[in-house]
TINUVEX-13035 format. One record per residue (C-alpha): residue in one letter; x, y, z. Coordinates in steps of 0.25 Angstrom, whole numbers, plus 2048, in hexadecimal, padded with zeros to 3 digits. Each point is the difference from the previous one (the first is absolute). Example, Ala and Ser with C-alpha at 12.3 -4.5 7.8 and 13.67 -1.06 7.14 Angstrom:
// TINUVEX-13035
a8317EE81F/s80680E7FE/
//
This chain:
// TINUVEX-13035
x800800800/x80580E7FD/x7FF80B80A/x80580E801/x80A80680A/x7F980C806/x80580C808/x8077FC80D/x8047F37FA/x7F27FA802/x7FB7F47F8/x7F17FB800/x7FF7F1801/x7F57FC7F6/x7F37FC808/x8007F27FA/x80E7FD806/x7FB80680D/x7F47F7800/x8087F37FC/x80A80380B/x7F680380A/x80780D804/x7F980B808/x80380F804/x80C80080A/x8067F37FC/x80F7FF800/x8087FE7F3/x80E7FC7FF/x8078067F3/x80D7F97FB/x8098037F4/x8047F37F8/x8068007F3/x7FB80E7FC/x7F27FD805/x7F880480C/x7FA7F5807/x7F4803809/x7FD7F680B/x7F480180A/x8057FE80E/x7FA7FE80E/x80780780C/x8017F680C/x80280680E/x80D7FB805/x7FA7F980C/x7F77F77F6/x80B7FC7F6/x8027F2806/x7F27FC7FB/x8048027F2/x80D7F8800/x8017F47F7/x8017F780D/x7F4805806/x7F78007F4/x8047F17FD/x7FB7FD80E/x7F38087FD/x7FE7F97F3/x8017F2807/x7F680580B/x7F68057F6/x8017F27F9/x7FE7F980D/x7F4808803/x7FA7FE7F2/x8027F1801/x7F980080E/x80D7FC807/x80080B80A/x7FB7FD80F/x7FA80A809/x8037FF80F/x7F4802809/x80880480C/x80E805803/x8037F3807/x7FC7F87F3/x8098097F8/x80C7FE809/x7FE7F17FF/x7FF8007F1/x80D8087FF/x8077F780A/x80180B80A/x7F77FA80B/x80180880D/
//
């Protein structure tokens, strides 16, 4: 798609691309220069104290937990004592 560079170095992203990428006003975009091209990548800023959740290791465990839930292999403890027993942490 052809766009025009406007005053103050502004460029309008065509509506079709905005919709396809599910972009909204205020979203953050990373710009990079590669081989004479401008690469624009939508990004999400994650607070430092929450970055652990998005690590590869944690997401692997999350996917396994979701799979177990979907397959009905999750057990719900009715009491704290039952939970501790199931975890091998009997008081």
